[in-house]
C-alpha positions as CSV (number, residue, x, y, z in Angstrom):
1,M,-0.5,172.7,41.6
2,D,1.3,169.3,41.4
3,S,-1.9,167.9,40.1
4,Q,-1.7,170.4,37.2
5,K,1.5,168.7,36.0
6,N,0.0,165.3,36.2
7,S,-3.1,166.3,34.3
8,S,-1.0,167.5,31.4
9,K,0.0,163.8,30.9
10,K,-3.6,162.7,30.7
11,L,-5.2,165.4,28.7
12,D,-4.8,165.9,24.9
13,V,-2.6,169.0,24.7
14,Y,-3.1,169.4,21.0
15,Q,-6.9,169.4,21.4
16,I,-6.7,171.9,24.3
17,V,-4.8,174.4,22.1
18,T,-6.8,173.8,19.0
19,D,-10.0,174.3,20.9
20,Q,-8.7,177.7,22.1
21,I,-7.8,178.8,18.6
22,I,-11.2,177.6,17.2
23,S,-13.0,179.6,20.0
24,L,-11.1,182.7,18.9
25,F,-11.8,182.1,15.2
26,E,-15.5,181.7,16.0
27,K,-15.4,185.2,17.4
28,E,-13.6,186.3,14.2
29,I,-10.4,186.9,16.2
30,I,-7.1,186.0,14.3
31,P,-4.4,185.9,17.0
32,W,-1.5,186.8,14.8
33,Q,-3.3,189.9,13.6
34,Q,-3.8,191.2,17.1
35,P,-1.9,194.4,18.1
36,W,1.3,194.1,20.2
37,T,0.7,197.4,22.1
38,A,1.3,195.6,25.4
39,G,4.6,194.3,24.1
40,V,5.8,190.8,23.2
41,P,4.6,188.3,25.9
42,M,7.5,187.3,28.2
43,N,8.2,185.8,31.5
44,L,8.3,188.4,34.3
45,L,11.3,186.9,36.1
46,S,13.5,185.4,33.3
47,K,12.4,188.1,30.7
48,R,12.4,185.3,28.2
49,Q,10.0,185.9,25.3
50,Y,7.4,183.2,24.5
51,R,7.6,181.7,21.1
52,G,5.7,179.6,18.6
53,I,2.0,179.0,19.4
54,N,2.6,180.4,22.9
55,L,3.2,183.8,21.5
56,W,-0.1,183.9,19.7
57,L,-2.1,182.4,22.5
58,L,-0.9,184.9,25.0
59,I,-1.2,187.9,22.7
60,S,-4.9,187.1,22.1
61,L,-5.6,187.6,25.8
62,N,-5.3,191.4,25.4
63,Y,-3.8,192.2,28.8
64,E,-2.5,195.7,29.5
65,Q,1.0,194.3,30.1
66,N,2.2,191.0,28.6
67,F,4.2,189.8,31.6
68,F,3.5,186.3,32.9
69,L,4.8,183.9,35.5
70,T,4.2,180.4,36.8
71,W,2.6,179.6,40.2
72,D,6.0,178.5,41.6
73,Q,7.6,181.7,40.4
74,L,4.8,183.7,42.0
75,K,5.2,181.9,45.3
76,S,9.0,182.4,45.2
77,I,8.6,186.2,45.3
78,G,5.8,186.2,47.9
79,G,2.9,186.8,45.5
80,S,-0.4,185.0,45.1
81,V,-3.2,184.6,42.5
82,K,-6.4,186.7,42.9
83,K,-9.6,184.8,43.7
84,D,-11.3,183.1,40.8
85,E,-8.4,183.8,38.3
86,K,-7.4,181.0,36.0
87,G,-4.0,180.2,34.5
88,H,-3.2,180.2,30.8
89,V,-1.8,177.3,28.9
90,V,1.8,177.4,27.7
91,L,3.2,174.5,25.7
92,Y,6.7,173.0,25.7
93,W,8.4,170.0,24.3
94,K,9.7,167.5,26.9
95,P,12.5,165.3,25.7
96,S,12.1,161.6,26.3
97,Q,14.3,158.6,25.5
98,N,12.7,155.6,23.8
99,K,14.7,152.5,23.0
100,S,15.0,151.6,19.4
101,E,12.9,148.6,18.3
102,E,15.9,147.2,16.3
103,E,18.6,147.7,18.9
104,S,17.4,147.8,22.5
105,S,20.8,149.1,23.5
106,E,20.3,152.3,21.4
107,K,18.1,155.1,22.6
108,K,16.1,157.2,20.2
109,S,15.4,160.8,21.3
110,T,11.8,162.0,20.9
111,S,9.8,164.9,22.3
112,I,6.5,164.8,24.0
113,L,4.1,167.8,24.0
114,R,3.3,169.0,27.5
115,Y,1.9,172.2,29.1
116,Y,2.0,174.2,32.2
117,K,0.0,177.3,33.2
118,V,1.1,180.9,33.6
119,F,-0.7,184.0,35.1
120,N,-0.6,187.5,33.9
121,V,0.7,190.1,36.4
122,S,-2.8,191.6,36.5
123,Q,-4.2,188.3,37.8
124,C,-1.8,188.4,40.8
125,R,-1.4,190.3,44.0
126,D,1.5,191.0,46.4
127,I,4.1,191.0,43.7
128,P,7.0,193.2,45.1
129,S,7.1,196.5,43.2
130,N,10.8,196.0,42.2
131,Y,9.7,193.1,40.0
132,L,6.9,195.0,38.2
133,P,8.0,197.0,35.1
134,K,6.6,200.5,34.7
135,L,3.9,200.8,32.1
136,E,5.1,203.0,29.4
137,L,3.2,204.1,26.3
138,N,6.0,204.3,23.7
139,I,4.3,206.0,20.8
140,T,6.8,206.8,18.1
141,E,6.6,207.4,14.4
142,H,8.2,204.7,12.2
143,N,10.2,205.1,9.0
144,T,8.9,202.1,7.2
145,M,11.9,201.6,4.9
146,L,14.4,202.1,7.7
147,E,12.6,199.5,9.8
148,C,11.9,196.9,7.1
149,E,14.9,197.0,4.7
150,P,17.4,195.8,7.3
151,I,15.3,192.7,7.9
152,I,15.3,191.9,4.2
153,H,19.0,192.6,3.7
154,G,19.9,190.8,6.9
155,M,18.3,187.5,5.9
156,P,21.0,184.9,5.2
157,D,21.0,183.7,1.6
158,C,18.1,186.0,0.7
159,P,16.5,185.0,-2.6
160,K,16.7,187.5,-5.5
161,I,13.8,190.0,-5.4
162,Q,12.5,191.3,-8.7
163,H,9.6,193.5,-9.8
164,K,8.8,192.2,-13.3
165,Q,5.2,191.1,-12.9
166,Q,2.1,192.6,-11.2
167,K,1.8,189.7,-8.8
168,A,3.6,188.5,-5.7
169,Y,5.0,185.0,-5.6
170,Y,8.0,182.9,-4.7
171,D,9.4,180.6,-7.4
172,I,11.1,177.7,-5.8
173,E,12.8,176.5,-9.0
174,T,14.6,179.8,-9.7
175,D,14.7,180.9,-6.0
176,I,13.3,184.3,-7.0
177,I,10.6,186.4,-5.3
178,N,8.6,188.6,-7.7
179,M,6.8,191.6,-6.3
180,P,4.6,194.2,-7.9
181,K,6.1,197.7,-7.9
182,K,5.7,199.6,-4.6
183,K,3.4,202.2,-6.2
184,S,0.9,199.3,-6.9
185,F,0.3,199.0,-3.2
186,K,-1.9,201.3,-1.1
187,S,1.0,201.8,1.3
188,E,4.6,200.9,2.0
189,E,3.4,198.8,4.9
190,S,1.2,196.8,2.6
191,Y,4.2,196.2,0.3
192,Y,6.5,195.0,3.0
193,S,3.9,192.8,4.6
194,T,3.4,191.1,1.3
195,L,7.1,190.8,0.8
196,Y,7.5,189.2,4.2
197,H,4.9,186.6,3.3
198,E,7.0,185.6,0.3
199,L,10.2,185.7,2.3
200,V,8.7,183.2,4.7
201,H,7.8,180.9,1.8
202,S,11.3,181.1,0.6
203,T,12.7,179.8,3.9
204,G,11.1,176.4,3.0
205,A,13.5,175.8,0.1
206,E,15.7,172.7,0.4
207,K,18.9,174.7,0.8
208,R,17.3,176.6,3.7
209,L,14.9,174.8,6.0
210,G,13.7,172.1,3.6
211,R,10.1,172.5,4.6
212,K,8.0,169.7,2.9
213,T,4.9,171.8,2.6
214,L,6.9,173.9,0.1
215,T,9.4,171.5,-1.4
216,D,6.9,168.7,-2.2
217,M,5.0,171.1,-4.4
218,V,1.7,170.2,-2.8
219,P,-1.5,170.9,-4.8
220,F,-3.8,173.9,-4.1
221,G,-6.6,173.0,-1.7
222,S,-4.7,170.3,0.1
223,E,-4.0,170.4,3.9
224,S,-0.3,170.8,3.2
225,Y,-0.9,173.8,0.9
226,A,-3.1,175.3,3.6
227,M,-0.4,174.8,6.2
228,E,2.2,176.4,4.0
229,E,0.0,179.5,3.6
230,L,-0.7,179.6,7.3
231,I,3.0,179.4,8.0
232,A,3.6,182.4,5.7
233,E,0.7,184.3,7.2
234,M,2.0,183.9,10.8
235,G,5.6,184.5,9.9
236,S,4.7,187.6,8.0
237,A,2.7,188.9,10.9
238,Y,5.6,188.4,13.3
239,L,8.0,190.2,11.0
240,C,5.5,193.1,10.6
241,H,5.2,193.5,14.3
242,D,9.0,193.2,14.7
243,S,9.5,196.0,12.3
244,G,6.7,198.2,13.7
245,I,4.2,197.9,10.9
246,L,0.7,196.3,10.8
247,P,0.1,193.1,8.9
248,N,-2.1,193.2,5.9
249,E,-5.7,192.7,6.6
250,I,-6.9,189.4,5.2
251,K,-9.3,189.9,2.3
252,D,-12.5,188.0,2.5
253,K,-11.8,187.3,6.2
254,V,-14.9,185.3,6.8
255,S,-14.0,182.9,4.0
256,Y,-10.5,182.4,5.3
257,L,-11.7,181.8,8.9
258,S,-14.2,179.3,7.6
259,N,-11.5,177.4,5.7
260,W,-9.1,177.4,8.6
261,L,-11.8,176.3,11.0
262,E,-12.5,173.3,8.9
263,V,-8.9,172.3,8.8
264,F,-8.4,172.8,12.6
265,K,-11.4,170.7,13.4
266,N,-10.1,167.9,11.2
267,D,-6.5,168.0,12.4
268,K,-5.8,168.9,16.0
269,R,-2.0,169.0,15.4
270,F,-2.3,171.5,12.5
271,I,-2.1,174.8,14.3
272,V,0.7,173.7,16.7
273,T,2.8,172.3,13.8
274,A,2.2,175.4,11.6
275,S,3.2,177.8,14.3
276,G,6.4,175.8,15.0
277,H,7.4,176.1,11.4
278,A,6.5,179.8,11.3
279,Q,8.8,180.4,14.3
280,K,11.6,178.5,12.6
281,A,11.1,180.5,9.4
282,V,11.1,183.8,11.4
283,D,14.3,182.8,13.2
284,F,15.9,182.1,9.8
285,V,14.9,185.4,8.3
286,L,16.1,187.3,11.3
287,N,19.3,185.2,11.5
288,R,18.6,184.1,15.0
289,K,20.6,181.2,16.4
290,E,19.0,178.5,18.5
291,N,18.4,179.9,22.0
292,E,17.1,178.8,25.4
293,S,13.5,179.0,24.2
294,K,13.8,176.2,21.7
295,D,11.8,173.9,23.9
296,E,8.7,175.8,22.9
297,V,9.1,174.9,19.2
298,N,8.8,171.2,18.1
299,Q,12.3,169.8,17.4
300,S,10.7,167.0,15.3
301,L,8.4,169.1,13.0
302,D,8.9,166.9,9.9
303,E,7.6,163.9,11.8
304,S,4.2,165.6,12.5
305,M,3.9,167.5,9.2
306,V,0.9,166.9,7.1
307,S,1.9,164.7,4.2
């Protein structure tokens, strides 16, 4: 397994992940619209949830239980991998110190994208029973308003939400979200899914996260515009699942998939960067502080953002 770590330095990690997403799209599978019936993917031993692009990559595998562990972790508890099973890529940002060109005595902190592999518990054998969680089917009825409203009201510096026009949008100049009235939607879930989309857009305002794909007022049809829309799509999907509702189904799915595929094929960094921004936006909406999982989200997103 040591060779695995060495290979991550030689291989193009962005391309590996982008190829995985392209493969899913070609099968008309959108990872962030997959159900979370198996729970949020997490590490079996640390119970730490995977974030950013890792969340979507692992969800798309459709295992019965979303518990994963590394080869070293598996060995440490006396387990092993079943014959012919292959590990799944998980990304992380490894800090590195580069000396400044101007002042050799100064060190500039940068991050390098690396990966390691994890195995789902179903791919393993001889895992002691005390480590394995019981599979529970927790089917409960959700009260949509009780689940969704706290997320909206709990967002720090939440923009004003009004219902004056029959279209949904976020106005960066007035910091206002306009929504059609609830009765205009086919369901409450559809209303909140759309509202989440606009909330994620609003996190890009300069006084919040200062996301250039929003603040630079990029034109429709540009890569930056496409990235901002993808950030809002992934962020909204996460918030929907977090509050127990289903994301809106994408209208004209084939057209969206075709457009995204074209962008992914032209820019191997696109999906990784967008998912990192979406995670930061979700953390802002949910008022989450930086935690121990921050190494899964690029700490220098603005440097790799599409201009």
